[in-house]
C-alpha positions in Angstrom: 0.1 -0.4 0.1 2.3 2.0 0.9 4.8 1.8 -2.5 1.3 2.3 -4.0 0.7 5.8 -2.4 4.3 6.5 -3.1 3.8 5.8 -6.8 0.3 7.8 -6.6 2.3 11.0 -5.2 5.0 10.7 -8.1 2.1 10.9 -10.0 0.6 13.8 -8.4 3.5 15.4 -8.9 3.8 15.0 -12.8 0.5 15.8 -12.9 1.3 19.1 -11.4 3.9 19.6 -13.5 2.3 19.6 -16.6 -0.6 21.6 -15.7 -1.1 25.1 -15.9 -1.7 26.9 -12.2 -3.3 30.0 -11.3 -1.2 33.3 -11.1 0.1 33.5 -7.1 1.1 37.1 -6.4 3.5 36.1 -3.1 4.9 38.5 0.0 7.5 38.0 2.2 8.5 39.2 5.7 10.7 41.6 4.1 7.2 42.9 2.2 4.9 42.6 4.7 7.0 43.6 7.9 5.8 41.2 9.8 6.9 37.6 11.7 6.8 34.1 9.3 3.9 32.8 10.6 0.1 33.7 9.4 -2.5 32.3 11.5 -5.5 33.4 9.6 -7.1 36.0 7.6 -10.0 38.3 7.1 -11.0 40.9 4.8 -12.7 44.6 5.6 -16.0 45.7 3.9 -13.3 48.3 2.2 -11.6 45.2 0.7 -8.4 45.6 2.8 -6.9 42.3 3.7 -6.2 42.0 7.7 -3.9 38.7 8.8 -3.1 37.4 12.4 0.4 37.5 12.3 3.4 36.2 15.2 4.5 40.2 15.1 0.5 41.5 15.6 -2.8 42.4 13.1 -1.1 43.0 9.4 -3.1 45.2 7.1 -3.0 45.3 3.5 -4.4 47.9 1.5 -3.9 46.9 -1.8 -0.2 48.6 -2.0 1.1 49.0 1.0 1.2 46.6 4.4 0.9 47.9 7.6 1.9 46.4 11.1 -0.2 46.7 14.2 1.7 45.1 17.3 -0.7 43.7 19.4 -1.7 44.8 22.3 0.0 42.8 24.9 2.9 42.0 22.3 1.5 38.4 22.0 1.1 36.2 19.2 -2.1 37.3 17.6 -3.3 34.1 16.2 -7.4 35.3 15.0 -8.7 37.7 13.2 -12.5 38.7 11.7 -13.8 41.7 10.0 -17.3 42.3 11.2 -18.8 45.2 9.3 -16.3 48.2 10.0 -14.2 46.3 13.3 -11.7 44.1 13.0 -11.6 41.8 15.6 -8.8 40.0 16.9 -6.9 37.4 19.5 -4.5 36.5 21.5 -2.5 35.3 24.1 -4.9 36.1 27.7 -6.7 38.6 25.1 -9.1 39.3 22.7 -11.2 42.5 21.0 -11.1 44.8 18.2 -9.8 47.4 16.4 -11.3 50.4 14.3 -10.5 53.1 12.3 -9.5 56.3 13.4 -9.9 59.9 11.3 -6.4 59.6 10.3 -7.0 55.9 9.2 -4.6 54.0 11.2 -6.6 51.6 13.9 -7.0 52.1 17.3 -7.7 48.8 19.6 -10.3 48.5 22.3 -10.4 45.9 24.7 -13.3 43.1 25.1 -11.8 40.7 27.7 -11.1 43.3 30.2 -14.7 43.6 30.9 -15.2 40.2 31.6 -15.9 39.1 34.9 -13.5 36.9 35.5 -9.9 36.8 33.7 -8.8 34.9 31.0 -7.6 31.1 32.6 -3.6 31.0 32.3 -1.9 30.1 28.9 -5.2 30.7 27.3 -5.3 31.6 24.1 -7.8 32.5 21.4 -7.5 30.7 18.6 -10.8 31.4 16.3 -13.2 33.7 15.7 -16.7 34.1 13.7 -19.7 36.1 13.3 -23.4 34.2 14.5 -25.7 37.0 14.1 -25.3 39.8 16.7 -22.4 37.7 18.2 -18.8 37.8 17.8 -17.3 34.3 19.2 -14.1 33.5 20.7 -13.4 30.6 20.8 -9.7 29.3 23.1 -8.4 26.2 23.6 -11.1 26.0 27.1 -13.7 28.7 26.6 -16.2 30.0 24.0 -16.8 33.3 24.8 -19.9 34.8 22.8 -19.9 39.0 22.5 -22.8 40.7 22.1 -22.3 43.9 20.1 -25.3 45.5 20.5 -25.7 44.9 23.9 -22.0 44.3 25.0 -22.8 41.3 27.1 -21.5 37.9 27.4 -22.1 34.4 27.7 -19.3 31.9 28.3 -19.1 27.7 27.3 -16.8 26.3 28.7 -15.4 22.1 28.0 -13.9 19.7 30.0 -11.2 18.8 27.1 -9.5 21.2 25.0 -11.4 23.1 22.4 -10.0 22.3 18.8 -11.9 24.3 17.0 -15.2 26.0 16.0 -16.8 26.1 13.2 -20.4 28.0 11.1 -22.7 25.8 9.1 -26.0 26.9 7.4 -26.0 30.0 10.4 -25.5 27.1 12.9 -22.4 26.5 15.6 -20.3 23.4 15.9 -17.2 23.5 17.6 -15.1 20.0 18.0 -13.2 18.8 21.4 -10.7 16.4 22.0 -11.6 13.3 22.8 -15.4 13.8 23.2 -16.6 14.9 19.6 -18.4 17.3 17.6 -20.8 19.7 19.5 -23.3 22.1 18.7 -25.3 24.6 20.6 -29.0 24.5 21.2 -30.9 27.1 23.6 -27.3 28.2 24.6 -26.8 24.6 25.8 -23.8 22.5 24.3 -25.0 18.9 22.3 -22.8 16.2 21.5 -23.9 15.2 17.9 -20.7 13.2 16.5 -19.2 10.4 19.2 -17.7 8.9 16.8 -13.6 7.2 17.0 -12.6 9.3 13.7 -13.6 12.5 15.7 -12.5 11.6 19.0 -9.0 10.7 18.5 -8.7 12.5 15.4 -9.4 16.3 14.4 -11.4 18.4 12.8 -10.4 21.1 10.5 -13.1 22.3 8.9 -17.0 21.7 8.5 -18.6 22.5 4.7 -22.4 22.3 4.1 -24.0 20.2 1.1 -26.8 19.9 -0.1 -28.4 17.1 2.5 -26.2 16.9 4.7 -22.5 18.3 6.4 -19.5 17.6 5.4 -16.3 17.9 7.7 -12.6 17.5 6.5 -9.6 15.5 8.9 -6.3 15.6 9.9 -5.1 12.6 8.2 -8.8 10.5 7.6 -10.2 12.7 4.2 -13.2 13.6 4.0 -17.1 12.9 6.3 -20.2 13.4 5.2 -22.5 13.9 8.8 -25.7 12.4 8.0 -28.9 11.9 10.8 -26.4 12.6 13.2 -24.1 9.9 11.4 -20.8 10.2 10.6 -19.8 8.3 7.1 -16.9 8.3 4.9 -16.9 10.7 1.7 -15.6 8.4 -1.1 -14.0 10.4 -3.9 -11.0 10.4 -5.5 -8.7 12.8 -3.6 -8.9 10.4 -0.4 -6.4 8.3 -1.4 -4.0 11.5 -1.7 -5.7 13.4 1.4 -5.1 10.1 3.5 -1.3 10.7 2.6 -1.2 14.1 3.9 -1.7 16.2 7.0 -4.6 18.9 6.4 -4.1 21.9 8.5 -6.4 24.1 7.2 -9.1 24.5 4.9 -12.3 26.6 2.9 -15.0 25.6 1.0 -15.0 27.9 -2.3 -18.1 30.3 -3.4 -18.7 27.7 -6.1 -18.7 24.7 -3.8 -15.3 23.6 -4.5 -12.5 22.9 -1.7 -8.7 24.2 -1.0 -7.1 22.4 1.3 -3.8 22.9 3.0 -1.1 21.3 4.6 1.3 20.9 6.5 3.9 19.6 4.1 2.5 19.4 1.1 1.1 22.7 0.5 -2.0 23.4 -1.4 -5.0 21.3 -3.4 -7.9 22.2 -5.4 -10.5 19.6 -5.3 -14.0 20.0 -6.7 -17.4 19.7 -5.6 -17.2 16.1 -6.9 -14.3 15.4 -4.2 -11.7 15.5 -8.2 -8.1 17.1 -7.4 -7.7 20.0 -10.3 -4.2 20.7 -9.2 -1.9 20.7 -6.7 0.5 24.1 -5.9 3.9 23.2 -3.4 6.8 25.8 -2.8 8.7 23.6 -5.8 5.5 24.8 -8.1 5.5 28.3 -7.0 4.1 28.6 -3.7 6.0 30.5 -1.3 6.1 27.8 1.7 4.9 24.4 1.7 2.7 24.7 5.2 -0.4 26.5 5.1 -1.6 27.5 8.2 -4.8 29.3 7.4 -6.3 30.0 3.8 -9.2 32.7 3.1 -11.0 33.0 -0.1 -11.6 37.3 -0.8 -14.3 38.9 -2.2 -12.9 39.1 -5.5 -12.4 34.7 -5.0 -9.0 35.1 -4.8 -7.6 32.6 -2.3 -5.1 33.4 0.9 -2.8 31.6 1.8 -1.1 31.7 5.3 1.7 30.3 5.5 4.1 28.7 7.4 6.8 31.7 6.1 5.0 34.5 4.0 1.6 35.4 2.4 0.4 34.4 -0.6 -2.7 35.4 -2.9 -4.1 32.6 -5.3 -5.9 33.6 -8.3 -8.0 30.4 -8.3 -10.6 32.5 -10.8 -8.2 34.0 -13.0 -8.8 34.4 -16.7 -4.6 33.9 -17.1 -3.1 30.1 -15.9 0.7 30.1 -15.8 3.0 27.1 -16.4 6.0 28.2 -14.7 9.6 26.3 -15.9 11.1 26.3 -12.4 13.2 22.9 -13.2 14.4 24.8 -16.5 13.1 22.0 -18.8 11.0 24.0 -21.8 13.5 27.6 -21.0 12.2 30.2 -23.2 9.7 29.7 -25.4 9.6 31.3 -28.9 6.6 29.5 -30.4 3.8 27.2 -29.6 1.3 25.1 -31.8 -1.9 23.0 -31.8 -1.3 19.8 -33.9 -3.6 16.7 -33.5 -4.7 16.8 -30.4 -1.8 18.1 -29.0 0.5 21.6 -28.0 3.9 21.6 -29.2 5.8 23.6 -27.5 9.3 25.5 -29.3 11.8 27.0 -26.8 15.8 27.5 -26.7 15.9 24.4 -25.5 14.0 22.7 -28.5 10.7 21.0 -29.1 7.9 19.5 -26.4 4.7 18.4 -26.4 2.2 17.0 -24.7 -1.4 15.3 -25.4 -4.0 18.1 -24.5 -6.6 15.9 -23.1 -4.5 14.0 -20.6 -4.0 16.3 -17.9 -1.7 13.9 -16.2 1.0 13.9 -19.1 4.5 15.7 -18.2 5.7 18.1 -22.1 8.0 15.1 -23.3 11.4 16.5 -25.2 11.3 15.2 -29.2 14.8 13.5 -29.5 16.9 15.4 -32.2 15.1 18.9 -31.2 17.8 20.2 -29.0 18.9 23.6 -29.7 16.7 26.6 -30.7 13.8 25.9 -32.5 12.0 29.2 -34.1 8.9 28.1 -35.7 6.3 25.2 -35.8 3.9 25.7 -39.3 0.6 23.5 -39.5 -0.2 22.6 -43.2 -3.8 21.6 -43.5 -3.6 19.8 -40.2 -1.6 17.5 -42.6 1.8 18.4 -41.8 3.9 20.4 -39.2 7.2 21.7 -39.6 9.7 22.8 -37.2 12.0 25.9 -38.3 15.3 24.9 -36.2 18.5 26.7 -36.3 20.1 23.6 -37.4 17.8 23.1 -40.0 14.2 21.6 -41.1 12.0 19.0 -39.3 8.9 17.2 -39.9 7.1 16.6 -37.1 5.2 13.4 -36.4 3.4 12.4 -33.1 7.3 12.4 -31.3 9.4 12.1 -33.9 11.2 15.0 -35.9 12.2 14.0 -39.2 14.8 16.3 -41.0 14.3 17.5 -44.3 16.7 19.9 -44.6 20.1 21.3 -43.4 20.1 25.1 -44.3 20.9 26.7 -41.0 18.4 29.1 -39.1 14.6 28.2 -40.6 12.8 31.6 -39.5 9.0 30.5 -40.9 7.0 29.2 -43.8 4.5 30.9 -46.2 2.0 28.6 -48.6 2.4 29.9 -51.7 -0.9 30.4 -54.0 -1.6 28.2 -56.5 1.2 25.5 -55.2 0.0 22.9 -52.7 2.5 20.9 -53.0 5.0 23.9 -52.0 6.6 26.1 -49.3 8.2 29.2 -49.2 10.8 29.2 -46.2 12.6 31.7 -45.1 15.9 31.2 -43.8 19.0 33.0 -41.9 20.8 33.6 -45.9 17.5 34.3 -48.1 14.6 32.1 -49.6 13.8 28.7 -50.1 11.2 26.0 -51.6 10.0 23.6 -50.2 8.3 20.8 -52.6 6.5 17.2 -51.0 6.5 14.8 -53.7 5.0 11.3 -52.8 4.3 12.6 -49.9 7.4 13.4 -49.0 8.8 17.1 -48.6 12.5 18.1 -49.2 14.2 21.1 -50.0 13.5 21.5 -54.1 15.9 24.7 -54.7 17.3 27.8 -53.4 16.0 31.3 -54.3 18.8 33.1 -56.1 19.9 36.4 -56.3 19.0 37.4 -52.8 21.0 37.0 -49.5 19.6 38.6 -46.7 18.0 36.9 -43.4 14.6 36.1 -44.1 12.5 36.3 -40.8 9.2 38.0 -41.8 7.9 37.6 -45.5 4.4 37.6 -46.9 3.4 36.4 -50.3 0.6 38.9 -51.9 -2.0 38.3 -54.7 0.3 39.0 -57.3 2.8 36.7 -56.0 5.5 39.2 -54.8 7.6 38.4 -52.2 7.6 40.8 -48.8 10.4 40.3 -46.9 10.5 42.6 -44.2 14.6 42.8 -42.5 14.9 45.0 -39.1 17.5 47.5 -39.9 17.6 47.2 -43.8 14.1 48.0 -44.4 11.5 45.9 -46.6 11.9 44.5 -49.8 9.9 43.5 -52.7 10.7 40.8 -54.6 9.3 39.0 -57.8 10.2 35.7 -58.8 10.6 33.7 -62.3 7.7 31.3 -62.9 10.4 28.2 -61.8 10.3 30.3 -58.3 14.7 29.8 -59.0 16.0 33.5 -58.7 15.0 36.8 -58.2 14.1 38.2 -61.4 13.4 41.8 -59.8 14.3 43.4 -56.4 13.1 46.3 -55.1 13.5 48.9 -51.8 10.0 49.7 -50.1 10.8 53.9 -49.4 7.3 54.7 -47.9 8.0 52.7 -44.6 10.0 53.8 -42.1 12.8 51.6 -40.9 12.0 50.2 -36.9 13.4 48.5 -33.7 11.4 45.0 -33.5 9.4 46.0 -36.5 7.1 42.7 -38.3 5.3 42.0 -41.1 2.5 40.4 -41.6 -0.9 39.3 -44.0 -4.4 40.0 -42.6 -7.7 40.1 -44.4 -5.6 39.6 -47.9 -3.8 42.5 -47.1 0.0 43.3 -46.2 0.3 45.2 -43.1 3.7 46.1 -41.4 4.1 47.5 -37.6 6.8 49.7 -36.2 7.3 51.7 -33.5 6.0 55.2 -36.0 2.6 53.3 -36.7 0.7 50.0 -38.4 0.8 50.3 -42.2 -0.9 48.5 -44.6 -0.1 48.1 -48.3 -2.4 49.8 -50.4 -2.5 48.5 -54.1 -4.0 51.1 -56.2 -1.0 53.9 -54.8 1.1 51.3 -54.9 2.6 52.1 -51.5 1.9 51.6 -47.4 -0.2 54.1 -45.8 -0.5 54.3 -42.1 -3.8 53.2 -40.8 -5.3 55.9 -38.1 -7.6 53.2 -36.7 -5.0 50.2 -36.3 -2.5 52.2 -35.3 -4.4 53.1 -31.7 -2.3 49.5 -30.9 0.9 50.8 -31.5 1.5 54.6 -29.5 5.1 55.6 -29.3 5.2 55.7 -25.2 3.7 52.6 -25.3 5.4 50.8 -27.1 7.9 47.7 -27.0 7.6 45.7 -29.6 5.9 45.1 -33.3 5.7 41.8 -33.8 1.5 40.6 -35.1 0.6 37.4 -34.9 -2.6 36.3 -37.0 -4.4 33.1 -35.1 -6.6 30.9 -36.9 -9.3 32.7 -35.5 -8.5 35.6 -37.8 -7.5 37.5 -34.9 -5.2 40.1 -35.0 -2.2 40.4 -32.6 0.1 43.1 -31.0 1.8 43.6 -28.2 2.8 46.8 -25.9 4.3 47.6 -23.1 0.8 47.4 -20.6 -1.7 45.3 -23.0 -1.6 42.6 -25.6 -4.0 43.6 -27.9 -6.1 41.8 -30.8 -8.1 42.9 -33.0 -11.3 41.2 -34.8 -14.3 42.6 -36.7 -17.2 44.1 -35.4 -20.3 41.7 -36.5 -22.7 44.8 -37.5 -20.4 47.1 -39.1 -17.4 45.1 -40.1 -15.1 47.6 -38.8 -12.4 46.6 -36.8 -12.4 47.1 -32.7 -9.5 46.8 -31.3 -9.9 45.0 -27.8 -6.8 45.2 -25.0 -6.1 42.6 -22.2 -4.6 44.2 -19.7 -1.1 42.3 -19.0 2.1 44.5 -19.1 5.5 43.5 -20.0 6.7 43.2 -16.9 4.6 40.6 -16.0 4.2 38.7 -19.1 8.0 38.6 -19.3 8.0 37.1 -23.5 11.2 38.0 -25.4 10.7 41.3 -27.1 10.5 40.9 -30.9 9.4 37.1 -30.8 6.1 37.1 -29.2 4.3 34.3 -30.0 0.8 33.4 -29.2 -1.5 30.1 -30.9 -5.6 29.2 -30.5 -5.8 26.3 -28.5 -9.4 25.8 -28.1 -12.7 28.2 -28.9 -11.7 31.6 -26.4 -8.0 29.9 -24.7 -4.8 31.0 -26.3 -1.2 30.2 -25.0 0.9 32.7 -24.9 4.9 31.8 -24.7 7.5 33.4 -21.8 10.8 33.0 -21.1 10.4 30.8 -18.1 7.3 29.0 -19.8 4.0 30.0 -20.7 0.4 31.1 -19.4 -3.3 30.5 -21.1 -5.4 32.9 -21.5 -9.1 32.6 -21.8 -10.8 35.7 -23.6 -14.3 34.8 -21.9 -13.1 35.3 -18.6 -12.2 38.4 -18.7 -14.3 40.9 -17.7 -13.9 44.6 -18.0 -17.3 45.4 -16.2 -16.0 45.6 -12.5 -16.1 48.7 -10.2 -13.0 49.4 -8.5 -12.5 51.7 -5.8 -9.5 54.0 -4.9 -9.0 54.3 -0.7 -7.4 57.8 0.5 -5.1 55.9 3.3 -3.3 58.6 4.7 -2.3 62.1 5.3 1.5 63.1 6.8 3.8 65.9 7.1 7.5 65.2 8.1 9.1 67.9 9.4 12.7 68.9 9.2 13.7 66.4 11.6 11.7 63.4 9.8 9.1 63.6 12.7 5.6 62.6 10.8 2.0 64.5 11.7 -1.1 62.6 10.4 -4.4 64.6 9.6 -8.2 63.8 9.5 -9.2 61.5 6.1 -12.5 63.4 6.2 -12.3 67.4 7.2 -10.5 69.8 5.6 -7.0 70.4 6.2 -5.5 73.5 7.2 -1.3 73.4 7.2 1.4 76.0 8.1 3.3 77.3 5.5 6.9 75.4 5.1 6.1 73.2 7.5 7.2 69.6 5.6 6.7 67.5 3.0 2.9 67.2 2.6 2.5 63.8 1.4 -1.1 61.4 0.4 -1.2 57.6 0.2 -4.2 55.9 -1.2 -4.3 52.2 -3.1 -7.1 50.1 -4.6 -7.4 46.9 -3.1 -6.9 44.5 -6.1 -5.5 41.7 -5.8 -5.1 39.5 -9.2 -1.2 39.2 -10.1 -1.6 40.4 -13.6 -3.8 43.2 -13.3 -1.6 46.6 -13.0 -3.0 49.1 -11.1 -2.2 53.1 -11.5 -2.4 56.0 -10.0 -2.8 59.8 -11.4 -3.6 62.6 -9.3 -3.8 66.6 -10.0 -3.3 69.6 -7.2 -6.2 72.1 -8.3 -4.8 75.3 -7.1 -0.8 74.4 -7.9 -1.1 72.7 -11.7 -4.7 72.1 -13.1 -3.9 69.4 -15.0 -3.2 65.4 -14.4 -0.4 63.8 -13.6 1.1 60.8 -15.8 0.4 57.8 -14.4 2.5 56.0 -12.6 2.3 52.8 -10.1 3.3 55.0 -7.2 1.0 55.0 -4.3 2.1 58.0 -2.7 2.5 61.8 -3.4 4.3 64.2 -1.6 4.7 67.7 -2.2 7.1 70.2 -1.2 7.0 74.1 -0.4 3.7 74.4 -1.6 2.6 78.3 -1.5 0.3 79.8 1.1 -3.8 79.9 -0.8 -6.3 76.6 -1.0 -5.9 73.7 -2.7 -8.0 70.3 -3.7 -6.2 67.3 -3.9 -7.9 64.6 -6.8 -6.3 61.1 -7.4 -8.1 58.6 -9.4 -6.6 55.2 -10.5 -6.8 52.3 -13.8 -7.0 49.0 -13.0 -5.7 47.1 -16.1 -7.7 49.5 -18.7 -10.2 49.9 -16.0 -10.4 53.1 -14.4 -11.8 53.4 -10.7 -15.3 54.2 -10.1 -14.4 56.9 -8.3 -12.5 59.6 -7.4 -11.4 60.8 -4.1 -11.0 64.5 -3.4 -9.5 66.3 -0.4 -9.8 70.4 0.2 -7.5 72.0 2.3 -5.5 75.1 2.7 -2.1 76.3 3.5 -1.8 79.1 5.9 -0.4 82.6 5.1 3.2 82.4 7.0 3.2 84.6 10.3 5.3 87.5 7.9 1.6 87.1 5.9 -0.9 86.8 8.6 -3.6 89.5 9.7 -1.7 90.7 12.1 1.4 91.1 10.5 -0.6 92.6 7.9 -1.8 95.1 10.2 1.1 95.3 11.7 2.8 96.5 8.2 -0.1 98.7 7.7 0.3 100.7 11.0 4.0 100.9 9.6 3.8 102.1 6.4 1.3 105.2 8.1 4.0 106.1 10.3 6.3 105.8 7.5 4.5 107.7 5.5 3.7 110.8 8.7 7.3 110.7 9.2 8.6 110.8 5.1 6.0 113.8 4.5 7.7 115.0 7.8 10.6 114.8 6.5 10.0 115.8 3.2 8.3 118.7 3.9 11.2 119.5 6.6 13.2 119.2 3.6 11.3 121.2 1.1 11.1 124.3 4.1 15.2 123.6 4.0 15.2 123.2 0.5 13.0 126.5 0.5 15.2 128.4 2.9 18.3 127.0 1.4 17.2 128.7 -1.7 15.8 132.0 -0.5 19.4 131.9 0.9 20.5 131.7 -2.2 18.2 134.0 -3.8 19.7 136.5 -1.2 23.4 135.8 -2.0 22.9 135.9 -5.2 21.1 139.6 -5.0 24.2 140.5 -2.7 26.6 139.0 -5.2 24.5 141.3 -8.1 24.8 143.7 -5.4 28.7 143.7 -4.7 29.1 142.9 -8.6 27.2 146.3 -8.9 28.8 148.1 -6.5 32.3 146.4 -7.6 31.4 148.0 -11.3 30.6 151.3 -9.6 34.4 151.0 -8.1 35.6 149.8 -11.3 33.9 152.6 -12.7 35.2 155.5 -9.8 38.6 154.4 -10.0 38.4 154.3 -13.9 37.2 158.2 -13.4 40.2 158.9 -10.8 43.0 157.3 -13.0 40.6 159.8 -16.4 41.1 162.2 -13.7 44.7 161.8 -12.3 45.8 161.4 -16.4 44.1 164.3 -16.8 45.7 166.1 -14.3 49.4 164.7 -15.0 48.1 165.7 -19.2 47.7 168.8 -17.8 50.5 169.7 -16.0 53.1 168.2 -18.5 51.3 170.6 -21.3 51.7 173.2 -18.8 55.4 172.8 -17.2 56.3 172.5 -21.0 54.4 176.0 -22.0 56.3 177.6 -19.0 59.2 175.9 -20.5 59.0 177.2 -24.2 57.5 180.2 -22.8 60.9 181.1 -20.9 63.0 179.9 -23.7 61.5 183.4 -25.3 63.3 186.3 -24.0 62.2 189.3 -26.2 58.5 188.5 -25.6 56.7 189.3 -22.1 55.8 185.8 -20.7 55.7 186.3 -17.0 51.8 186.7 -17.0 51.7 183.6 -18.5 54.6 181.8 -16.9 52.2 183.1 -13.7 49.3 181.8 -15.4 50.9 178.3 -15.4 52.2 178.2 -12.1 48.6 178.8 -10.7 46.9 176.1 -12.4 49.6 173.1 -12.2 48.9 174.6 -8.0 45.5 174.3 -8.6 43.4 173.0 -5.4 40.8 172.6 -7.9 42.5 169.5 -9.9 43.6 168.1 -5.8 39.9 168.8 -4.7 38.4 166.8 -7.8 41.4 164.0 -7.3 40.1 164.0 -3.5 37.0 163.5 -4.0 37.6 160.8 -6.5 39.8 158.9 -4.5 37.7 158.9 -1.7 34.9 157.4 -4.0 36.6 155.0 -4.9 39.2 154.5 -1.5 37.1 156.2 1.0 38.3 155.1 4.5 42.5 155.3 3.2 42.8 158.7 4.0 41.2 159.0 7.2 42.9 155.8 8.1 46.0 157.2 7.1 46.1 160.4 8.6 44.3 158.7 12.2 47.3 156.6 12.1 49.3 159.3 11.2 48.3 162.8 12.5 51.6 164.6 11.9 50.9 164.3 7.8 50.3 167.3 5.8 47.8 167.6 3.4 50.8 167.0 0.7 51.8 163.9 2.7 48.1 163.3 2.5 48.2 163.3 -1.1 51.2 161.4 -1.4 50.3 158.9 -0.5 47.4 158.9 -2.5 49.2 158.9 -5.4 51.3 156.0 -3.7 48.3 153.7 -3.0 47.4 154.2 -6.5 51.4 152.4 -6.9 52.4 156.0 -9.3 55.9 156.0 -10.3 57.9 158.5 -9.4 58.0 159.9 -13.0 53.8 159.6 -12.9 54.1 162.0 -9.8 56.2 163.9 -10.7 54.3 166.2 -13.1 51.0 165.6 -10.5 53.4 167.5 -8.1 55.2 169.8 -10.3 58.4 169.1 -9.4 61.4 167.3 -10.7 61.2 163.5 -10.6 64.5 164.2 -7.7 62.1 166.2 -5.3 59.4 163.0 -5.6 62.1 160.8 -4.1 63.5 163.5 -1.8 59.2 163.4 -1.1 59.2 159.7 -0.6 62.1 159.9 2.4 60.8 162.1 3.8 57.3 160.4 3.7 59.4 157.0 5.0 61.1 159.2 7.9 57.1 160.3 8.8 55.5 156.9 8.5 58.3 155.5 10.7 60.0 153.3 8.0 63.0 150.9 8.6 65.3 151.1 5.9 63.9 147.7 4.9 60.2 148.5 4.7 58.7 149.1 1.5 56.9 152.1 1.6 54.3 151.2 -1.2 53.5 147.8 0.7 52.8 150.2 3.7 50.6 152.2 2.0 48.6 149.3 0.3 48.1 148.0 3.7 45.6 150.4 5.1 
């Protein structure tokens, strides 16, 4: 029996190897910042996930994990969200958490309200909701808390209570060595005491149509009918009996998810058939599954002994991940004769589609790079390989060509027995004769690599070369050589560009868009509708694929897109599957997709492949975005949090203002992006980003409204979050400061006015003084002019006297020379005029007008001076020479010198003193 079980386990592991499994989103201790073990999970009405962890309570909002330490710093074993309260239980403590106005959780203890303290070493292991009651199960008691009346009822047990269950609105619990009890009229009632439940352990209880179902730790499933325990004989029993089950849940569709101690999780159908097993080797983070929980979107959360996993069991995407590195990177896939063939860089593999228990088998002789698989009329399967060309028959590969690098194969119109093959070094013709395929000939005249090639209605061959461009070839009738070769100049070169025939038209795709060959214009023209699948900011590859359903597939950064024609208008319709390239992990430029059946496709990746079920993709989902926290970080890295639902008011330049938000969406292959706008700062939406937080720095004062929305895949969130706040003016621009500024301005104006008034008054006085001085200057100038005039008069009078005396002296001399004439009368007349006092009086008057104080000053200084001395002094004052003074005094020059000498004596001058200098000093 042990041998059979071991064989079955081996077969099961092989089965799991061959199956496509649901995607798994993994969270490690580094992600959620908690300890390894996770004992229970629950979900709030806003879809936030809560986890009972060794470190405390974990909260996940879809973007960020938050850890809340338990109230007594012990392990939280149980959690259950009832409405807006998160009930938790740990060592000797239970209660609930509620969101405060800041978006954080506050704890309220319920155990402290008990009449008696909890028992020593008593721990809460499970929490369930039952009508208005919240039920806390420890290993010794069951506490019923009435959330309306806030009262307690307690049910005790003699032995250990393993677990409490709620099935069909009825409470059950399992007691060691006793059996399964229910609560009726507030009292325990034993309903099953079979040896299976007395000696074993019941992991969970489920509802069935006419009975109850239990699953045990080591004995599999049982049914409870008429208070009797009978085995539920299902196909999964053989496997379950070899495993140790630790956790389990019944999903909404009636199937079961089983968590084991060392074998991961199993999904069992409602009929008891194992659909798949996920172990650590196949993508689970850990093989010990402590808890399971199904969320509102039908994802199954696994609380593991080391980590947390979210399994997207209802996802339209299933993955086959090659953990062992056997398949390698998948470059091409093809369904042929009921088998799925996988061509990779490791070779060619296949598996029968209907044999889920089969593994992929390697086809001998195909080791190496496989480029293409071509299904010809469902009769022949060609394999384009690096080493040549193979014809595949079931699990055998027959080599029909040694020409290296067979890229692709194309039908030749009108020649059912011929195929055109593109190779590394040009084109080749394959021919079928006697049901055997072989190389007929190489096409001469063309040696370029021909990865992309198509044949149009005119039998022209189009070949696209990524770096050289698109060639247009015309072959001769025997298809042996190129008759005409042209380059297509109407197309742009582009990285990862491609060429394909779709709807009987030649299509070319590059970073510039999608172009269709116009036969009338004999040129390619950009198609505005189809080019929407190729956007510059979203472009990664121009690779196009046409499937058996005549869908045209394209691959971009954020989407896998397919084009199909509308049934009514026959116009092309673009459908986007929001699986970003970073999650697809394919080889750029070598994307591949092919039809498996009806609506299911297989997409090759770098580590295996994924399947897409188009019938399960649903865009009609309402996603809600939540604002989780508002905080400000100051220069000292201190954080201050603010209320989420009240208008904010912040100080100017208080620090970094941060908003955190999220969409609680847990599909692995759905990317969530966010877009925000801050009215008052920038009135346009930001670019889409995966960052669920934004920070603003140095906002100026004023009123703002923050808005954020999300895009899940290609679907906008149903709501947009709004938060209005105000940044206060800085203290120096506050109303008080502005009033002080105004008062100070008034004072400054008054002071300035007074200063200006004083300034202009002083300026007026200064100008008035300057005017007076100018008037005085004018008067002085006039006086000086008068003085100059007087001096001129004095000089004129003096010169006149001098001239007159000179003339009289000359006349006198002439008269004296004439002896025969009686001249005495005339001489006397002359002498009287030479000594005429009138001349002196006139001179004295003129001199006093010019220098009125001089004669008086010198007379006062020297009273003994005679009038003649004063007259002589006046002539000296005029700085007249002895020669000029002699005629005025009517004496000789020598007498003038004698007069000078005598005057010096009277004035008391020393020998070295200058007479004229002394006179000029007065």
